[in-house]
SEKOL-937130 format. One line per 10 residues: number of its first residue (from 1); for each residue z negated, x negated, y of N, C-alpha, C. Coordinates in steps of 0.02 Angstrom, whole numbers, plus 50000, padded with zeros to 5 digits. Each point is the difference from the previous one (the first is absolute). Layout:
BEGIN
NUM	Z X Y Z X Y Z X Y ~ ...
END
This chain:
BEGIN
1	45218 51485 40492 49934 50020 49976 50004 50073 49979 ~ 49957 50018 49952 50001 50069 49975 49983 50049 50057 ~ 50043 50050 50009 49990 50049 50053 49962 50061 49976 ~ 49990 50007 49935 49965 50058 49972 49946 49975 49951 ~ 49946 49972 50026 49947 49974 49956 49968 50055 49957 ~ 50006 50063 50022 49971 50054 49960 50034 50007 49932 ~ 50061 49971 49993 50034 50001 49935 49964 49958 49948 ~ 49956 49957 50023 49962 49957 49954 49930 50027 49987 ~ 49990 50063 50018 49936 50034 49985 50011 50049 49943 ~ 49948 50008 49959 50004 50049 49945 49989 50070 50027
11	50017 50050 49959 49988 50070 50020 49926 50012 50013 ~ 49957 49969 49958 49928 50009 50009 49977 49971 50066 ~ 50028 49943 50020 49981 49969 50063 50024 50041 50060 ~ 50059 50030 49994 50024 50044 50054 49955 50062 50006 ~ 49979 50027 49943 49954 50057 50001 49933 49980 50030 ~ 49977 49940 49984 49936 49976 50028 50005 49994 50076 ~ 50056 49972 50024 50009 49994 50072 49998 50069 50034 ~ 50035 50047 49970 50001 50068 50029 49930 50030 50001 ~ 49963 49988 49946 49931 50026 49996 49956 49969 50054 ~ 50005 49934 50009 49959 49965 50049 50017 50020 50071
21	50062 50018 50012 50022 50018 50067 49982 50072 50019 ~ 49980 50039 49951 49986 50071 50012 49944 50008 50051 ~ 50014 50039 50052 49951 50015 50053 49974 49938 50035 ~ 50041 49948 50005 49983 49941 50038 50038 50000 50066 ~ 49976 49961 50047 50034 49994 50064 50067 49965 49992 ~ 50042 50007 50048 50066 49968 49997 49993 49924 49993 ~ 49954 49972 50040 49989 49928 49997 49977 49978 49931 ~ 49956 50038 49969 49974 49983 49934 50055 50008 49947 ~ 50042 50052 50007 50056 50009 49953 50049 49942 50004 ~ 50014 49977 50059 50046 49943 50009 49970 49936 49972
31	49935 49992 50009 49967 49940 49973 50003 49999 49924 ~ 49989 50057 49969 50003 50004 49927 50072 49989 49976 ~ 50047 50029 50034 50070 49992 49981 50021 49927 50004 ~ 49977 49965 50051 50015 49929 50007 49973 49960 49940 ~ 49939 50016 49979 49970 49963 49944 50038 50011 49935 ~ 50022 50062 49988 50038 50013 49940 50069 49969 50004 ~ 50030 49999 50059 50064 49966 50008 49993 49925 49989 ~ 49943 49973 50022 49987 49929 49988 49995 49985 49925 ~ 49969 50045 49963 49997 49992 49927 50070 49999 49971 ~ 50043 50046 50023 50069 50001 49977 50037 49936 50017
41	49988 49973 50059 50033 49938 50020 49977 49941 49959 ~ 49935 49998 49983 49975 49947 49958 50035 50000 49932 ~ 50010 50059 49973 50035 50006 49936 50073 49979 50007 ~ 50031 50017 50057 50070 49981 50011 50006 49924 50003 ~ 49956 49967 50037 50003 49927 50004 49995 49969 49930 ~ 49952 50025 49961 49989 49975 49932 50063 50011 49957 ~ 50027 50061 50002 50059 50016 49960 50060 49958 50020 ~ 50010 49989 50065 50058 49963 50025 50000 49928 49974 ~ 49942 49968 50001 49995 49931 49978 50001 49996 49924 ~ 49966 50046 49966 49998 49999 49927 50069 50011 49969
51	50042 50040 50033 50068 50011 49976 50039 49935 49997 ~ 49987 49955 50048 50037 49937 50003 49967 49945 49959 ~ 49933 50000 49998 49963 49946 49966 49948 50030 49953 ~ 50022 50036 49948 49952 50038 49959 49949 49957 49964 ~ 50019 49939 49980 49954 49957 49963 49951 49962 50045 ~ 50013 50000 50065 49956 49964 50046 49948 50044 50034 ~ 50014 50065 50004 49955 50046 50036 49942 50020 49955 ~ 49940 49990 50025 49940 50018 49963 49994 50077 49997 ~ 49994 50030 49940 49993 50073 49995 49944 50027 50045 ~ 50017 50050 50040 49953 50027 50049 50001 50076 49998
61	49942 50029 50006 49994 50073 50004 49977 50019 50070 ~ 50036 50046 50031 49984 50024 50068 49972 50071 49995 ~ 49948 50014 50038 49970 50065 49998 49962 50014 50065 ~ 49985 50063 50012 49960 50019 50058 49927 50004 49978 ~ 49957 49966 50036 49930 49998 49980 49953 50013 50059 ~ 49936 49996 49986 49948 50009 50051 49963 49934 50009 ~ 49993 49979 50062 49963 49939 50015 49934 50019 50033 ~ 49946 49978 49970 49933 50016 50027 49972 49940 50037 ~ 49966 50014 50055 49968 49947 50039 49931 50023 50020 ~ 49951 49956 49990 49931 50017 50016 49990 50005 50076
71	49967 50052 50021 49985 50010 50071 49936 49963 50019 ~ 49989 49989 50065 49938 49966 50021 49937 50036 49977 ~ 50004 50067 49996 49943 50038 49976 49994 49993 49925 ~ 49940 49997 49976 49988 49989 49929 50026 50057 49957 ~ 50032 49982 49945 50025 50048 49950 50055 50047 50026 ~ 50032 49981 50055 50057 50039 50025 50064 49959 49995 ~ 50054 50032 49979 50063 49966 49990 50057 50041 50033 ~ 50049 49964 50026 50061 50032 50025 50054 49991 49947 ~ 50046 50047 49997 50054 49996 49951 50066 50017 50035 ~ 50052 49962 49983 50066 50015 50027 50052 49989 49945
81	50051 50043 50001 50053 49996 49951 50049 49946 50023 ~ 50023 49959 49954 50044 49945 50018 50041 49977 49940 ~ 50062 49975 50010 50039 49974 49944 49967 49939 49970 ~ 50002 49995 49934 49970 49943 49964 50049 49977 49946 ~ 49986 49941 49973 50039 49974 49944 49956 49959 49955 ~ 50023 49991 49939 49963 49958 49952 50050 49963 49956 ~ 49982 49939 49983 50040 49959 49956 49958 49975 49942 ~ 50034 49978 49948 49964 49970 49944 49972 49932 50023 ~ 49945 49980 49970 49970 49936 50016 50035 49944 49962 ~ 50017 49947 50035 50033 49943 49970 49961 49936 50014
91	50002 49954 49953 49971 49934 50010 50055 49954 50026 ~ 49987 49966 50055 50051 49956 50028 49978 49972 50067 ~ 50048 49972 50036 49986 49971 50066 50050 50029 50051 ~ 49973 50020 50058 50043 50021 50054 50034 49939 50032 ~ 50057 50012 50029 50038 49945 50030 49958 49964 50053 ~ 49959 50037 50036 49960 49969 50054 49950 49950 49973 ~ 49983 50005 49934 49952 49954 49971 50029 49931 49989 ~ 50066 49993 50005 50032 49935 49992 50011 49965 50067 ~ 49983 50034 50054 50013 49972 50066 49948 49949 50021 ~ 50024 49947 50032 49956 49950 50029 50009 50002 50075
101	49945 49999 50037 50005 50002 50073 50038 49941 50027 ~ 50034 50010 50055 50040 49947 50030 49989 49995 50075 ~ 50048 49968 50032 49994 49991 50073 50024 50062 50037 ~ 49981 50003 50063 50020 50057 50042 50075 50000 50010 ~ 50030 50060 49996 50072 50007 50008 50020 49986 50072 ~ 50063 49982 50009 50027 49991 50068 50012 50069 50031 ~ 49966 50014 50055 50005 50064 50035 49997 49989 50075 ~ 50016 50054 50036 49992 49998 50072 49926 49999 50018 ~ 49985 49983 50062 49930 49993 50021 49961 50065 49993 ~ 50032 50057 50017 49965 50064 49996 49987 50018 49927
111	50052 49993 49956 49990 50016 49929 49948 49954 49969 ~ 50003 49936 50019 49952 49952 49971 49929 50015 50022 ~ 49992 50027 50061 49934 50014 50026 49971 50064 49970 ~ 50041 50052 49995 49974 50065 49979 50020 50020 49929 ~ 50056 49975 49975 50024 50019 49933 50019 49937 49960 ~ 49953 49956 49988 50016 49936 49966 50023 50011 49929 ~ 50050 49962 49979 50024 50001 49931 49998 49929 49972 ~ 49993 49996 49934 49994 49935 49968 50051 49993 49944 ~ 50031 49941 49998 50044 49984 49944 49955 49982 49941 ~ 50021 50020 49941 49959 49984 49942 50047 49982 49942
121	49971 49968 49950 50037 49980 49940 49970 50034 49940 ~ 50040 50004 49947 49976 50028 49937 49988 49945 49950 ~ 49949 50010 49959 49982 49951 49949 50001 50035 49932 ~ 50056 49995 49964 50006 50032 49935 49954 49967 49949 ~ 49975 49940 50017 49954 49966 49955 49935 50036 49990 ~ 49985 50049 50044 49938 50039 49993 50003 50045 49939 ~ 50059 50006 49970 50007 50039 49938 49990 49956 49939 ~ 49992 49935 50011 49996 49954 49943 50069 49977 49980 ~ 50006 49972 49942 50064 49975 49976 50042 50057 49972 ~ 50061 50008 50026 50045 50054 49980 50066 49971 49977
131	50028 50026 49946 50064 49977 49976 50055 50015 50049 ~ 50050 49956 50002 50055 50008 50047 50037 50066 49988 ~ 50008 50020 49937 50035 50062 49985 49964 50060 50030 ~ 49933 49998 49999 49961 50055 50029 50011 50002 50076 ~ 50000 49942 50032 50011 49997 50072 50071 50026 50017 ~ 50048 49983 49959 50069 50023 50012 50004 50076 49996 ~ 49964 50029 49953 50000 50074 49993 49967 50033 50061 ~ 49945 49971 50023 49966 50027 50059 50046 49994 50061 ~ 50032 49942 50007 50045 49990 50057 50059 50048 49998 ~ 50025 50014 49941 50056 50047 49993 49980 50070 50023
141	49939 50021 49982 49977 50066 50022 49989 50002 50076 ~ 49975 49945 50027 49993 49996 50073 50068 50005 50034 ~ 50051 49969 49972 50067 50004 50028 50026 50072 49999 ~ 49984 50036 49948 50020 50071 49997 49966 50039 50056 ~ 49935 49985 50011 49963 50034 50053 50030 49983 50069 ~ 50019 49937 50010 50032 49980 50062 50066 50036 50010 ~ 50042 50001 49947 50065 50032 50005 49993 50074 50018 ~ 49951 50034 49970 49990 50071 50014 49976 50010 50072 ~ 49953 49957 50022 49975 50004 50068 50056 49991 50051 ~ 50043 49951 49988 50056 49988 50045 50051 50056 49999
151	50012 50029 49941 50047 50055 49994 49976 50061 50039 ~ 49936 50016 49994 49972 50057 50036 50009 49990 50076 ~ 49985 49941 50023 50006 49986 50072 50072 50002 50023 ~ 50044 49972 49960 50070 49994 50021 50037 50067 49996 ~ 49992 50036 49945 50040 50060 49988 49966 50065 50021 ~ 49933 50001 50000 49966 50063 50016 49953 49995 50060 ~ 49996 49940 50029 49957 49989 50058 49927 50019 49985 ~ 49979 49984 49940 49931 50013 49979 49965 49933 49988 ~ 49937 49997 50019 49959 49940 49991 49950 50012 49944 ~ 50004 49958 49948 49951 50003 49946 49939 49961 50024
161	49946 50036 50014 49939 49970 50026 49958 49977 49942 ~ 50005 49937 49984 49963 49972 49943 49972 49932 50021 ~ 49937 49989 49984 49966 49939 50021 49971 49964 49939 ~ 49970 49942 50013 49975 49959 49945 49945 50035 49960 ~ 49963 50046 50032 49948 50036 49963 50028 50057 49958 ~ 50065 50015 50008 50032 50053 49961 50042 49973 49942 ~ 49994 49936 49987 50038 49967 49947 49951 49965 49954 ~ 50006 50012 49936 49954 49970 49951 50039 49969 49943 ~ 49976 49944 49975 50027 49970 49938 49946 50008 49947 ~ 50018 50035 49947 49950 50020 49950 49983 49943 49953
171	49942 50006 49969 49977 49955 49948 49984 50041 49937 ~ 50017 49976 49941 50028 49933 49985 50076 50000 49997 ~ 50034 50055 50019 50072 50006 49990 50042 49968 50055 ~ 49969 49985 50057 50036 49971 50057 50059 50043 50020 ~ 49986 50064 50013 50052 50047 50022 49988 50019 50072 ~ 50054 50008 50037 49997 50020 50070 49994 50076 50005 ~ 49952 50024 50039 49991 50071 50012 49988 50011 50075 ~ 50026 50056 50026 49990 50018 50070 49970 50070 50004 ~ 49961 50012 50053 49966 50064 50007 49981 50011 50074 ~ 49982 50062 50016 49975 50017 50067 50047 49978 50056
181	50065 50008 49988 50050 49984 50050 50022 50063 50036 ~ 50036 49992 50056 50025 50057 50038 50069 49984 50027 ~ 50036 50053 50018 50065 49993 50032 49996 50027 50071 ~ 50032 49964 50046 50002 50022 50069 50071 49996 50027 ~ 50018 50047 50043 50062 49994 50036 49997 49938 50044 ~ 50054 49963 50003 50000 49936 50035 49977 50007 50073 ~ 50021 50053 50034 49983 50007 50071 49926 50017 50011 ~ 49965 50018 49947 49928 50016 50005 49956 49941 49980 ~ 50031 49947 49974 49961 49943 49975 49991 49948 50054 ~ 49944 49966 49998 49985 49948 50050 50052 49944 49996
191	50033 49983 50055 50052 49948 49999 49972 49932 49979 ~ 50043 49959 49971 49981 49933 49981 49997 49956 50063 ~ 49952 49953 50002 49996 49954 50056 50046 49940 49991 ~ 50029 49994 49939 50040 49942 49983 50072 50018 49984 ~ 50009 50054 49960 50066 50017 49975 50029 50061 50036 ~ 50065 50011 49989 50034 50056 50034 49983 50066 49967 ~ 49980 50001 49937 49980 50061 49966 49933 49989 49965 ~ 49956 50051 49999 49931 49989 49976 49993 49986 49926 ~ 50047 50022 49958 49991 49989 49928 50002 49926 49982 ~ 50030 49959 50045 50005 49928 49986 49932 49966 50000
201	49951 50029 50035 49932 49972 49998 49973 50002 49929 ~ 50010 50058 49966 49976 50008 49932 50039 49956 49951 ~ 50065 49998 50010 50043 49958 49956 49981 49927 50006 ~ 49986 49977 50061 49985 49930 50011 49936 49979 49963 ~ 49950 50044 49999 49937 49985 49965 50014 49994 49925 ~ 50039 50047 49972 50015 49998 49928 50039 49937 49983 ~ 50048 49982 50042 50041 49940 49986 49957 49937 50001 ~ 49950 49998 50045 49955 49942 50001 49960 49995 49936 ~ 49982 50059 49973 49962 49999 49937 50044 49975 49943 ~ 50063 50021 49998 50046 49976 49948 50009 49924 50006
211	50006 49975 50062 50008 49928 50010 49941 49961 49973 ~ 49941 50030 50000 49940 49965 49975 50004 49988 49924 ~ 50047 50033 49965 50008 49989 49928 50030 49932 49986 ~ 50036 49972 50050 50033 49935 49992 50048 49999 49941 ~ 50040 50054 49995 50051 50002 49948 50059 49957 50022 ~ 50031 49967 49952 50054 49954 50016 50063 50035 50026 ~ 50015 50058 49970 50061 50037 50019 49981 50069 50024 ~ 50044 50030 50041 49988 50067 50025 50006 50051 49944 ~ 49952 50045 49996 50000 50051 49949 50040 50059 50023 ~ 50052 50022 49962 50040 50057 50022 49960 50064 49997
221	50020 50049 50041 49966 50065 50001 50028 50045 49946
END
């Protein structure tokens, strides 16, 4: 993982941090520094994945902004500085929109009681009728995403944290795009309840989606 997130900050952002820290308490200075380092880390995650999968990553702009929240008292608002991001708007469907609810997963009694999980299936038919060639192209891009996810875990001990709500298939072009993902050191990521390494949970979901295409032959990555 990047050890110097400040390298992903602009000169203007470093100057802003210094200005905001002026005459603040040590605790407040550390809090501000953490937020700016978080902004740098967000950019690093984005850059790391975009370098490997440039055509799949949705263009994203990261910046430091102000978030306002209305107070209980009328016409009063609180404001706090926080990292933000913005992406272009796309028409399409998130991967989670293809999911159909299923039966409860096989788990231990404690997990089933307090942390129940459900097996589910994907229904590509919710997209309507799609040509086989289009499905093959989508499957090929998913294979690239799987290969990259497995490479990060195997060679760099990094977990690409990506879920069904972070994957979209655009309309009318039927292109795969990913966004709002993060990277974590393996030892900081929640262990898998099923597999020996946590990235396999994400890979297994993507593979199930590919299987729902019902392609006759395996699509190479």
